[in-house]
Phi, psi and omega in degrees: 000119184285162178300320180295322179296317178299314181300316180296318180297315182297315181295325178295317178297317181300320181294325184269355187255172179263015181293149180304149182298332184299339181294337179303308181295322183292317186285341179280355178301125186296330179298318182293314180296322178294322179295318180296314182293318184297328186262011179294147178218122185055236184262006185246183178243130172253105191240124183295339184262018185295336181255015178278140183300329183280314190264346180303313179299324179296314182293324179294322178292322175299318181298315183289320186283323185244011179057040178276130182264129174275117190304324184291343187295338180295336181286339185294339180294332182267000188242132172254108181243126179240143174287145179303133181086358179230062182296139178090351181253097182296135180255111183293319180301313180294323180296321178296319178296316179291326176301320177293317180303318184290342175291343179249355180236061191293322180296315180290325178300317180298319177299311182297322180291317180298322181270002180050051186291143172264131188242132180255130180259132176242119178301133179226119185306321184277340188238000184084283175222149167243133186248131178258127183232129177250119177244173182299323185276353178154181180254145185223164177232133176255127182229150169269142179299131174280328180225103187287346182279308187258325190301316180303315181291315185290317179299322179292317178297314179301321177294317182293324183269359172088013178258345180242171178300148177292135179274124178274316179201145178236132179228183181289113177085342184223158174209161179241132177227162178295149176277132179261112182285169177095194182246149176292166185304322184295343179257001179256080187288339184261008179291135182295141179303320180298317180296319178296314181298316180294318180296314178296319181298317179298308186294311181296321178298317180292321178296315180293331175299328180269002182078025184254129173257121185290313172059042178205177183288120177285327180300319185280340189239358180265127177245125179245108179244191185291335184275295182196158178290144179229135177247124183254168171067097181250028182293333180261355184288155178208166177271131180182186182240001184277071184296338182296338178300315179289322181297319178299320180295324179289324178301325179294339182272304181224121181234068178230153180298323182297314179298311184291332176298313179287324180297309182300320179299314179290319183301308184285339174289318186264349180296337182249018174252158183277327183200170177290000000 
């Protein structure tokens, strides 16, 4: 199926559908058309954007009108996916998204299939869905990259230096990381100021040592457990030298001399270390 054929089909569906007019401009994007054509397999389409809120309705209408098969859907037969809070109610939409993810995470898919794992889907605005998977060897999270340019590299670096979750497998568009138990900092009201300051100082110092600016809420993503602090979610992170961006975010959390005394001590100690 040529790119022009795909474009013609999409535009025909758009004209006959009730989808918003804004989709016209989006679907004409050459990158998207190139992606659709590149991922075709046999008579069907293997499309990376099948679980996207914008393009999913378009692809479903194409599928229904022209009997186009989305290649990843065959995997949904082996997967039991439930929405969080609705046990026993299989969610087809989430299963289709996960089916596509598993086409790029084949090693982890084999493990989940062998153990007949039950997978819980949590809607996430930036990623579509985040999937929680419990296996014999531990619990994991499957995520779609929020930023395909920086996140794969930064998440791997954070894992290697010990400040982020361990990466189990990385694939095109998706990755698997260890599940971090407990509550994020914003829900830990009784955590000592000294512990928070030292944890943030260590993590931010190590990230800045690697040239990484986190550029997100530390309160929502920092986990302090008995072993070591862990910072999750690197979708907003980027490589740069503007360290003040992270410092400003921390100032909004705690702005006391006591806090900054412990933070600075840990920050400058770990800024010149390779890992925790």
